[in-house]
DRENVEX-797640 format. One line per field, with one value per residue (C-alpha): x, y, z; residue number from 1. Coordinates in steps of 0.05 Angstrom, whole numbers, padded with zeros to 5 digits. Layout:
px: (X, ...) $
py: (Y, ...) $
pz: (Z, ...) $
drenti: (NUM, ...) $
This chain:
px: (-01554, -01519, -01569, -01556, -01482, -01493, -01538, -01484, -01432, -01475, -01494, -01422, -01417, -01353, -01292, -01253, -01185, -01172, -01191, -01259, -01293, -01343, -01391, -01409, -01434, -01376, -01417, -01467, -01412, -01378, -01443, -01456, -01387, -01399, -01465, -01432, -01379, -01434, -01470, -01408, -01399, -01472, -01464, -01509, -01495, -01472, -01509, -01462, -01391, -01327, -01303, -01228, -01193, -01123, -01112, -01062, -01034, -01039, -00978, -01009, -00964, -00995, -01011, -01001, -01025, -01007, -01053, -01047, -01093, -01163, -01147, -01112, -01062, -01033, -00958, -00931, -00858, -00844, -00780, -00772, -00713, -00694, -00649, -00580, -00604, -00672, -00692, -00739, -00770, -00765, -00819, -00831, -00893, -00931, -00914, -00863, -00806, -00737, -00681, -00605, -00541, -00476, -00420, -00357, -00373, -00435, -00505, -00525, -00596, -00612, -00629, -00648, -00639, -00693, -00702, -00761, -00803, -00790, -00743, -00684, -00615, -00565, -00503, -00473, -00434, -00396, -00422, -00408, -00403, -00416, -00384, -00398, -00363, -00346, -00417, -00439, -00495, -00510, -00493, -00508, -00485, -00416, -00346, -00330, -00291, -00259, -00207, -00150, -00121, -00063, -00067, -00064, -00122, -00079, -00104, -00061, -00055, -00033, -00006, -00020, 00044, 00044, -00031, -00034, -00049, 00012, 00013, 00053, 00107, 00159, 00216, 00243, 00319, 00347, 00420, 00468, 00528, 00592, 00557, 00550, 00503, 00432, 00381, 00342, 00358, 00346, 00386, 00421, 00444, 00462, 00447, 00492, 00439, 00401, 00409, 00410, 00480, 00500, 00551, 00614, 00650, 00714, 00716, 00712, 00648, 00681, 00652, 00698, 00700, 00731, 00749, 00746, 00770, 00726, 00740, 00717, 00787, 00796, 00847, 00897, 00935, 00985, 00950, 01000, 01051, 01106, 01084, 01107, 01123, 01066, 01055, 01006, 00996, 00970, 00898, 00898, 00908, 00978, 00991, 01016, 01087, 01109, 01046, 01062, 01011, 01039, 01004, 00973, 00999, 00986, 01039, 01097, 01102, 01138, 01104, 01107, 01107, 01081, 01092, 01053, 01016, 00949, 00940, 00977, 00908, 00859, 00794, 00822, 00823, 00890, 00913, 00949, 00960, 00954, 00909, 00936, 00899, 00946, 00937, 00924, 00936, 00924, 00936, 00920, 00941, 00930, 00990, 00970, 00929, 00871, 00818, 00823, 00773, 00791, 00755, 00772, 00770, 00738, 00748, 00747, 00698, 00682, 00624, 00672, 00713, 00736, 00804, 00811, 00873, 00926, 00945, 00878, 00879, 00842, 00866, 00840, 00860, 00835, 00802, 00770, 00822, 00804, 00848, 00826, 00866, 00864, 00845, 00847, 00821, 00834, 00809, 00882, 00937, 00996, 00977, 01017, 00993, 01024, 01000, 01026, 01006, 01024) $
py: (-01011, -00953, -00953, -01027, -01015, -00959, -01005, -01058, -01008, -00978, -01047, -01062, -01005, -00975, -01019, -01016, -01039, -01109, -01175, -01184, -01225, -01205, -01255, -01239, -01276, -01267, -01290, -01235, -01182, -01203, -01199, -01132, -01105, -01130, -01094, -01030, -01032, -01037, -00978, -00935, -00953, -00936, -00869, -00886, -00838, -00867, -00825, -00831, -00851, -00839, -00876, -00883, -00912, -00918, -00890, -00928, -00919, -00970, -01006, -01012, -00959, -00919, -00847, -00799, -00728, -00666, -00614, -00545, -00495, -00524, -00572, -00639, -00640, -00703, -00711, -00712, -00719, -00704, -00723, -00674, -00681, -00616, -00611, -00577, -00522, -00493, -00469, -00409, -00360, -00287, -00239, -00165, -00134, -00142, -00216, -00208, -00259, -00229, -00257, -00260, -00269, -00305, -00257, -00296, -00339, -00298, -00295, -00222, -00195, -00167, -00094, -00038, 00035, 00082, 00157, 00195, 00180, 00106, 00104, 00057, 00090, 00051, 00097, 00144, 00207, 00257, 00311, 00382, 00385, 00451, 00451, 00505, 00502, 00430, 00409, 00384, 00432, 00412, 00359, 00369, 00334, 00348, 00343, 00344, 00407, 00414, 00458, 00422, 00452, 00433, 00421, 00496, 00511, 00540, 00528, 00480, 00504, 00468, 00483, 00448, 00414, 00368, 00361, 00342, 00384, 00385, 00409, 00473, 00454, 00499, 00460, 00491, 00485, 00476, 00484, 00543, 00549, 00533, 00500, 00427, 00386, 00390, 00335, 00361, 00412, 00424, 00372, 00383, 00319, 00284, 00216, 00158, 00137, 00096, 00123, 00193, 00215, 00275, 00327, 00329, 00395, 00416, 00462, 00523, 00499, 00479, 00417, 00358, 00318, 00252, 00242, 00174, 00150, 00112, 00045, 00072, 00079, 00140, 00189, 00222, 00286, 00330, 00388, 00439, 00445, 00490, 00550, 00547, 00473, 00429, 00363, 00307, 00304, 00375, 00390, 00463, 00517, 00546, 00619, 00651, 00651, 00694, 00736, 00752, 00731, 00687, 00673, 00604, 00573, 00505, 00455, 00455, 00398, 00381, 00400, 00355, 00389, 00349, 00377, 00335, 00332, 00306, 00242, 00235, 00222, 00279, 00273, 00215, 00214, 00202, 00200, 00264, 00246, 00182, 00179, 00195, 00188, 00238, 00293, 00361, 00410, 00408, 00460, 00448, 00498, 00495, 00527, 00506, 00541, 00491, 00482, 00421, 00381, 00346, 00291, 00255, 00180, 00166, 00178, 00252, 00278, 00346, 00352, 00353, 00408, 00460, 00493, 00547, 00554, 00608, 00596, 00587, 00540, 00514, 00504, 00454, 00464, 00473, 00406, 00406, 00366, 00307, 00246, 00207, 00199, 00261, 00249, 00299, 00304, 00354, 00365, 00368, 00318, 00328, 00394, 00417, 00428, 00437, 00402, 00420, 00372, 00361) $
pz: (00875, 00906, 00963, 00974, 00980, 01030, 01072, 01074, 01096, 01150, 01177, 01190, 01239, 01262, 01269, 01334, 01354, 01377, 01348, 01318, 01266, 01213, 01185, 01113, 01053, 01005, 00947, 00959, 00967, 00902, 00865, 00896, 00874, 00804, 00802, 00830, 00775, 00723, 00755, 00750, 00677, 00664, 00699, 00758, 00814, 00880, 00930, 00989, 01004, 00965, 00904, 00900, 00839, 00810, 00740, 00697, 00627, 00571, 00598, 00667, 00699, 00755, 00737, 00795, 00807, 00848, 00880, 00849, 00882, 00880, 00824, 00819, 00762, 00730, 00738, 00667, 00645, 00571, 00535, 00477, 00428, 00394, 00333, 00338, 00289, 00278, 00209, 00212, 00164, 00187, 00162, 00170, 00201, 00136, 00131, 00075, 00077, 00093, 00049, 00060, 00021, 00037, 00057, 00074, 00135, 00152, 00125, 00117, 00109, 00039, 00050, 00001, 00020, -00005, -00003, 00027, -00034, -00031, -00090, -00084, -00076, -00119, -00115, -00064, -00083, -00041, 00003, 00026, 00102, 00137, 00206, 00258, 00325, 00315, 00297, 00229, 00209, 00137, 00086, 00013, -00051, -00077, -00047, 00027, 00042, 00110, 00145, 00179, 00242, 00288, 00362, 00375, 00328, 00273, 00202, 00160, 00088, 00025, -00045, -00111, -00137, -00198, -00196, -00122, -00061, -00015, 00056, 00068, 00119, 00149, 00181, 00244, 00239, 00308, 00289, 00291, 00243, 00280, 00340, 00357, 00314, 00344, 00352, 00293, 00237, 00163, 00124, 00058, 00025, -00039, -00067, -00088, -00138, -00087, -00016, 00014, 00035, 00077, 00055, 00097, 00112, 00147, 00208, 00162, 00129, 00064, 00030, 00029, -00035, -00056, -00129, -00162, -00230, -00279, -00244, -00177, -00147, -00102, -00130, -00083, -00098, -00062, -00029, -00054, -00110, -00135, -00175, -00247, -00242, -00268, -00232, -00243, -00168, -00162, -00178, -00157, -00211, -00205, -00217, -00152, -00127, -00070, -00077, -00150, -00203, -00259, -00325, -00332, -00395, -00428, -00413, -00462, -00512, -00577, -00642, -00703, -00772, -00830, -00900, -00948, -01014, -01036, -01074, -01140, -01170, -01173, -01133, -01092, -01016, -00982, -00909, -00888, -00813, -00773, -00711, -00642, -00575, -00542, -00593, -00559, -00616, -00691, -00746, -00820, -00874, -00950, -00984, -01055, -01109, -01105, -01051, -01007, -00965, -00899, -00860, -00794, -00785, -00854, -00928, -00948, -01001, -01028, -00978, -00918, -00884, -00936, -00930, -00983, -01026, -01018, -00946, -00910, -00850, -00787, -00715, -00663, -00590, -00518, -00511, -00580, -00618, -00663, -00649, -00710, -00774, -00820, -00893, -00951, -01023, -01078, -01150, -01174, -01160, -01113, -01081, -01019, -00947, -00877, -00813, -00743, -00687, -00614) $
drenti: (1, 2, 3, 4, 5, 6, 7, 8, 9, 10, 11, 12, 13, 14, 15, 16, 17, 18, 19, 20, 21, 22, 23, 24, 25, 26, 27, 28, 29, 30, 31, 32, 33, 34, 35, 36, 37, 38, 39, 40, 41, 42, 43, 44, 45, 46, 47, 48, 49, 50, 51, 52, 53, 54, 55, 56, 57, 58, 59, 60, 61, 62, 63, 64, 65, 66, 67, 68, 69, 70, 71, 72, 73, 74, 75, 76, 77, 78, 79, 80, 81, 82, 83, 84, 85, 86, 87, 88, 89, 90, 91, 92, 93, 94, 95, 96, 97, 98, 99, 100, 101, 102, 103, 104, 105, 106, 107, 108, 109, 110, 111, 112, 113, 114, 115, 116, 117, 118, 119, 120, 121, 122, 123, 124, 125, 126, 127, 128, 129, 130, 131, 132, 133, 134, 135, 136, 137, 138, 139, 140, 141, 142, 143, 144, 145, 146, 147, 148, 149, 150, 151, 152, 153, 154, 155, 156, 157, 158, 159, 160, 161, 162, 163, 164, 165, 166, 167, 168, 169, 170, 171, 172, 173, 174, 175, 176, 177, 178, 179, 180, 181, 182, 183, 184, 185, 186, 187, 188, 189, 190, 191, 192, 193, 194, 195, 196, 197, 198, 199, 200, 201, 202, 203, 204, 205, 206, 207, 208, 209, 210, 211, 212, 213, 214, 215, 216, 217, 218, 219, 220, 221, 222, 223, 224, 225, 226, 227, 228, 229, 230, 231, 232, 233, 234, 235, 236, 237, 238, 239, 240, 241, 242, 243, 244, 245, 246, 247, 248, 249, 250, 251, 252, 253, 254, 255, 256, 257, 258, 259, 260, 261, 262, 263, 264, 265, 266, 267, 268, 269, 270, 271, 272, 273, 274, 275, 276, 277, 278, 279, 280, 281, 282, 283, 284, 285, 286, 287, 288, 289, 290, 291, 292, 293, 294, 295, 296, 297, 298, 299, 300, 301, 302, 303, 304, 305, 306, 307, 308, 309, 310, 311, 312, 313, 314, 315, 316, 317, 318, 319, 320, 321, 322, 323, 324, 325, 326, 327, 328, 329, 330, 331, 332, 333, 334, 335, 336, 337, 338, 339, 340, 341, 342) $
């Protein structure tokens, strides 16, 4: 059939420009084409001529191609939809699956650290570091020991204080006594219980102090007084007048003498002297023939202060004077005593 088709083509001869007519039996040509189509399906070779055909997909759309080198490649457009995140399994060179653990907002790989023998290291200690010319030469187990140096290369030393190693620091005082206050200097200060407070001095270097009473009110006193004349406004000790030393004596005050007797009932405590918050002197003397016992601010018993009979006594003065009531007891009734108070 292929040869028949070739004969038909060759009989037509070349077509030239202009108007021309071809007489052909269309019925024969249609039958011939039908036979040719069957020959192609059957794999019969067409010996001459070129067969051209259009390739279409299942929907009838024309499939095109492009020349690439010596081959004709189909033009293909692929629409691939990828997910926003890809899940993948990561494995090591031996095909073992690598795992991870959640660490905050990140996912960290699970890693084990092993030594040269393959044993897992589960804890880390300290190390000794040997440094030579600024280079770490050796690290062994133990504690890291290092030498600290300042910017000039001087070694910084330390001293153990209260169980801790404290740096040895020498403060460079930039001040000179009697000169203007420098920018920096050694600072001696006190505390008000909460904050650090500096000490104030006068032009001679004497520390200035302010005295307060128990309510926090500042006390003011005259700076000088008259020698030999006590004054509540003078806090300096008097004793010099015109360059002549004078003895310093306690201030003069009236003395009260109390001559009394013990209770009219033997072995019974009785009050010998009432209390006094201003008392500055107290003398007690037993002038009877029987021992007496004295107590202050409470009932007297034979286990309290003993004042022997026959004129023995006791004196309280110089800031050690009881101001409570004085009570006395004796094994005999109505025994005499003397009390001097001021």
